[in-house]
Each structure stands twice: as C-alpha cells, then as structure tokens.
N, C-alpha and C positions, 0 to 999 in steps of 0.2 A: 224138108221140113220135118221137125219132129211132131208126132202124133200129139193133138192137144192134151188128150187124156193122160198119155205118158208124161207130158211136161209137167202137168199139175200134180201127178203122182210123184214126180221127182222131188217135189218140194215137200211132200207129205210123209213119205216113207223112210224115215232116217233114225228114229230114236230106238235104241236097243232097250229091252225091257229092263235090264239091270240098272240103267241110268235113271229110271224113275223111282228107284228103291232108296230108302232113307240110308244114310251112311252107317256102316257098321260100327263106326267109332262114336256115335252120337252118344252122349251121356244119358242115362236113365234114372239115376238117384243122385242125391245130395252128395254122396261119396264119391260117385263117378265124377260129378262135376268139379268137386274140389281137387281130385287127383288129375283131372284134364288141365285146370288152371296151374296147379303146382308144376307139372311137368313141362307146360308150355312156357313158364316163366323161367324155368331152369335152362331151357334151350334158347331163350332169347333174353337172357338177363342183363345184357350190357349194352350201352350206348344207344344207338339209333333203333335197334331191334326191341330193346326194353321199353323205350319211350313209346313206339308204336303200337306194342302190345298193351301198354298201359291205356293209350288212347282208344283202342279198341274196346277195352273193358270198362271204360268210364261210363259208357251207355248203360251196361248191364248193372252197375251199381245203383243207378237210380230208376231205371226203367223207363227212361226217356233220352232223346238224342242230347249229347253235349256239344262242345265246340265243333264247328262244322268241318275243320280241317286242319292238318299240320303240313308245314313246309320243310322239304328237305331237298338237298342238292343231289344230283346224280352221282356225285362221288361218294356222299354219304350212303345212299341206297345201294351202291356197288358193293359196300362192304358187308351186306346182309349174306348170311350163310344159308345153305340148303335147309338146315335145321331150323333157321328163323323163318324161312318160307313156309316150312311144314307146320310150325307152331301157328302162323297165321292162318293157314288153310284149315287146320282142325277147329278153329273158331266159327267156321261155317256150319258146324254142328252144334253151336252153343243153343241152349234153350231160349235165350233172348233174341228176338228178331233184330233189335237195334245193334246187337253185338255181330250178328252174322252180316248184317249189311255193312258195318264199317270194316269188317275183315275183307269183304269182297272189294271194297273201296282201296283198302291198302294193297290188296294183290293186284288191282289194276294200275296202282301207281309203280309197281315194280314189275310191269308186264314182260320184260325182257329176261328176267330171272326165274320165270315160272317153268316148272318141269311138269311131267305128264301127271303127277298126283295132284298137284294145285290146279292145273287145268281141268282135270276130271271133277274136282270138287267144285269148281266154278260152273262147270257144266250141269251138274247136280243141282247147283243152287237155282238155276233157271226154273226149276220145278218147285222152289220154295213156296210155302204157303202165304208168306208175307211179301207183298208187292215191292216195298223198298229193298228187299234182299234180291228179288229177281231183277229189278232195274239196275241194282249195282253190279250184280253178276253179268249182265248183259253188256253194260259199259266197260267192265273190266275185260272181258273177252273181245269186245270191239277194240280196245287199245292194242292188245295183242295181235289181232289181225291186221289193223291199221298200220302197224310198225313192223309187220312181218316177223313177229316173234314166232309164228309157226304158220302153217298153211290155212288158208281161209276155208278150205274145205272141211277142216276138222270141226269148225263150229258154225259154219254158214246155215246148215240145215236147222240147228237148234234156235238160231236167233229168227230165221224165217218163221218158225212155230211161235216165238214170242210176239211176232207181229199181230197175233190174233189173241193176245192176253187181254183179260178183261179190264186191266188197269191202264189208263192212258200213260202213266209215267213209264211203264214197262215197254209198252208199244213205242213210245218215243224213243227210249234208250236202244231198243233192237234196231229201230229205223236208222238211227244215227250211226249205230256201229257197223250195219250193213253198207250204208252209204259210204262211210269213211273208208272201208274196204275196196271201194270202187267197182263192185259186181255189177250195180244196175247200169252204168254207163257202158258195159261191155255186152249188153243184151243184143243179140243179132235180131235184124228185121224180121226175119222168117219166124223166130221163136216168139216175138212180140205180137205178130200176126196170129200164130197159133193160139196164144193166151187169149187174145181178143174174140176169136172164134169160139173158144170154150166158154168166154163169158156171156156169149149170145144163145147158146144152144146146150142141150144135154141136160143132166142132172142137176137140181137146185144146189147141192153141195158143191158141185164141179163150178157152177156159175159163180157161187158166192167165193169160192177159194181163187178163181181166176180174176175177179174184180179185186180183191185185196191185192193180188199180186201187180195188177195194172197200177193200181195206186202207188205201190211202192216203186215200180220201175218207171215212173213218170219223169224221172230225172234223165232217162236215156235219150240220146240224141234222135232216136228214130220214134219218139213218142209225140204225136201231134194231135189236132183237133178231132180227127175221127175217133180216136181212142177216148178222148173227154167226152165225146158224144155218147159213147157206149156207156161210160160211167154215169153221165145225167140220165139217160133213158132207163137205166136199170133201176132207178129209184121208182119206177112205176111197175117193176116187176110183181106178179101176183104172189110171190113167196116173200115172206118177211125177212128171212135169212138173208135172201139176195139183196132186198132193199137196204137193210142194215149194212151189208157188206159195200154196197155202192155209196152209201153216206160216208162210211169210213175211209173208202178209197179216195173220195174227193177231198177229204180232210187230209189225207197222207201226201197228195200232190204238192209240190213247190211251186207249179205254174200258177199264174195269176188266173183266178176263176173268172169266167166271162159272166155278163149280166145274166144270161139265161141259166147258168150253173148256179147262181146265187139264188134266182127265183125258184129254181126246183128244190134246192136245199130248204128254202124258207117254207115250201109246200111240204116237204117230208118232216118238217118240224111238227106238222099236225097229223102225222101218220097214226093210225089206230094201234100199231104195235109199239110199245115203249122201247125196245132196243133200237128201233129205226129213229125215234124222236132223239134217244140220247146221243147216237152217232151223229145225227145232223146237227145237235147243238155244238158238239165238239168241233165239227167241220166249219160252222159258221164262225165260231171264235178264232179258228186258224185263218179263215178268209179275211176276218177283220184285221188280223195281225199282219197278213201278207199282201192284201190286195187294196189298192186305192178305190176299187169299184164297191167295196163294203162299206157300210155306215150305219146311219140311223135304223133303217129297216131291219138289219141284222140284229142289232142291239135290243130293238123292240121285241124281237122273237125270243131271244134270250131271256129277257125279263119275264115275258110269259111263262116261259118253261120252268122257271124258278118256282112257279106255283102248280106245277104238274103233280097230279096225284101219285104218281111212280117215283120213289126216291132215286132210282137209277138215272131217270130223266133229269131230276133236280141236280144230281151230281154232274151230270154232262152239261148242264147250264152253267154251273159254277166253273168247270173247267174252261168252257167257251169264254167266260169272262176273264179267267186268268190268262188265256191265251191272247185276249183283246184288250189286256189291262192299260195299254198305252191310250187307248180310245174312249176309255169309260167316261160317261157323263156323271154329273151329279145324281141324276135320277138313278143311274144305274148302281152307284154307291148306296144310295137309300134302299134299293131293292136288296142288295147284298146285305145290308144291315137287318133287313126284315127276316132273313133266314138263319139269323144266328140263334134262334130258338127252334129250329127245324126238328122234327122228330128224328130224322136221321143224323147220328153222329158224325158220318163222314162229310155229310153237306155242311154241317156246323163247323167242322175243322178246316174244310177248304175254304169256306167264306171268311172264316176268322184269319186264316193265313194270308188271304189276299188282302183284307182290309188293313191288317197290321203292316204289310209290305208297302202300302200306298200311303201310310201316314207320313 
C-alpha cells in the first residue's frame, strides 16, 4: 500500500513553474492587439475557421457574452488546418476574458485536432484570472482526455488542482472532466484506505487535501459508508480548513447523502468560519438536487444564509439554490429577489441569472 503522505503528494506536486507564467505572445499594447487579430484572421480567413474566429471575437466587441454556441458537423471541423487551430489558441491570450473563454470552448470542440501548442495553451488557461476561462479550459481538456486525444496523465494533475478552485463552476468542470476520463473508478482499495487514513491523522493541510480527494473518488466501487463517516465527522475538526474541505467533499459526492449527513451539513452552515458556511451551502444545494432525503429543512438553511454578513457565504447560498432550482418554493424565490440589491455584485449577478432562468 502506498504511503498516505506520498499519495497526497502525488496529487499536489505536478505544476512546472513555467506553466504558471503568462504566455509570451500575450498582447500588451493596442498595436499588438491589432496585429494579433489581423494575423489570426489571415490564417483562418475562410469557411468554418473564419466563422469560428468571428464567433470568438464577437464577445470582445461588446465586452459581454454573445450567442452561446455554434454548431458544426465533424466533417466541417475536420477541414480545419493546424494554422486555424493556432489562431484559435492565440485567442487564449486576448485581453478580454470573454474572448479567452470562447477560444477555449472552440478548442474543446475540436479536441481531436489539438497539438502540443494548443494543449499547452489550454493548460496555462487553467491558471487564468477569470473563472469562466478556467472552467472552459478544464472542459476542453476533459474532452481531449475522455476521447483519448492524448494521455490522461498529461492533464490529470492540473485538473486535480482545479478541484480546489475558489469558483464552483471551475470545480464542477474539473470534476466532470476527471470523472469522464474514468480515473476515479480505477482507484484501488488499498489506495482509498491510505487516503482515508491521511484524512484522519497528520497535518491539517494533509487532512484537508485527503478529504477533497475522498469526495472526488466517491464514485469508486470501493467507496462506502465508512468513507462517508469520515467526511461527516471531519465537519467537527478543530481546524477550519479541514472542516471546509469536508463540507466541499460531501458536496462533491454523487452518492445519496444520509439523514445524518444532511444534519451535519445543516449544523456546518452555522460554523463560525465563513469558508465552512459557504461550502456547506453549496453541498446542501447539491443534496437537494440529488437526494430525496433533502427538502424543506435544507431550503430553510439556504434562505438564512442569504442574509449572512460574509459575501462569500451569500454567494454559496445562491449557488445552493442554483443547484436545487427544481425544488425551489415561492418563499425561496422571494428570498432570491431580496438579494437583487445585495452589496456584492456577484451575489446580484447569480441571483438575477437564476431568476431569469426560472421565468
């Protein structure tokens, strides 16, 4: 059996320093930006490539997202040349985050044509400052891994790191990418036991990391009630980082949470640390989405957290309602309307998006 500390380190020590550096081709002046756009258009000036490049750039023209997608057949996309792919990849260095996000989505749509340069650009995009870009890059890399465009080992560690991203959409994209690659189901029982041991003993950072991994590998055939017990009990850990990791892990599992797990999460929603409360809110929302055991009690907790003094908790509460939107009551809708004038712009944006979607 692998030493638990070595196993945790296996998931953490993987990013080369140069992968965290900005691309050398990133434009720095208006002239640079103009030259980048002009050269890209020359390389992708005809047919499907030109239309895709225009679609990527449409966001940049107005500073906000345009149409959500374009549809092309595999036959059309097969005609794209390496120069076309390079033109799309360079858009990952565009100053506008919406352009970068769309470039990542286009690259994900043509995953089987990606070469080392485009894959490298997507790996770098996992460190982008904008969450939508990181999420799109994770999904794109997941498409390549899932369809065996290249080896899972090339990106698995980077996607594992993205499981700890501050933004739920990035964590979700990374989780789906890793799951679709089938890695979680292949975890050996002895490795799962080593991770469980690390979650119960040792340095707080080791415990937190082990709990996050336990949540992610809960789809393994060897994962059972004893492992769920470890997650729930860790909500009472004296270290807030460990408690937050436990709440996040319970939200990541696709297994139906037991009544005792839901009670523990409701209790964690009143934790003195805001990061624990925020993670508990998201986990309760996912439980409402996935479990028949979750209902009015969990929705009541989310309503209460919408008035939390910490903006990160209020954001977590809105995300909880987003996950649970099929179960929302009229009272929950009224509570969401009440935060449309919240002091935090992200709370307002998330609430507005959810309410518009439910119209």
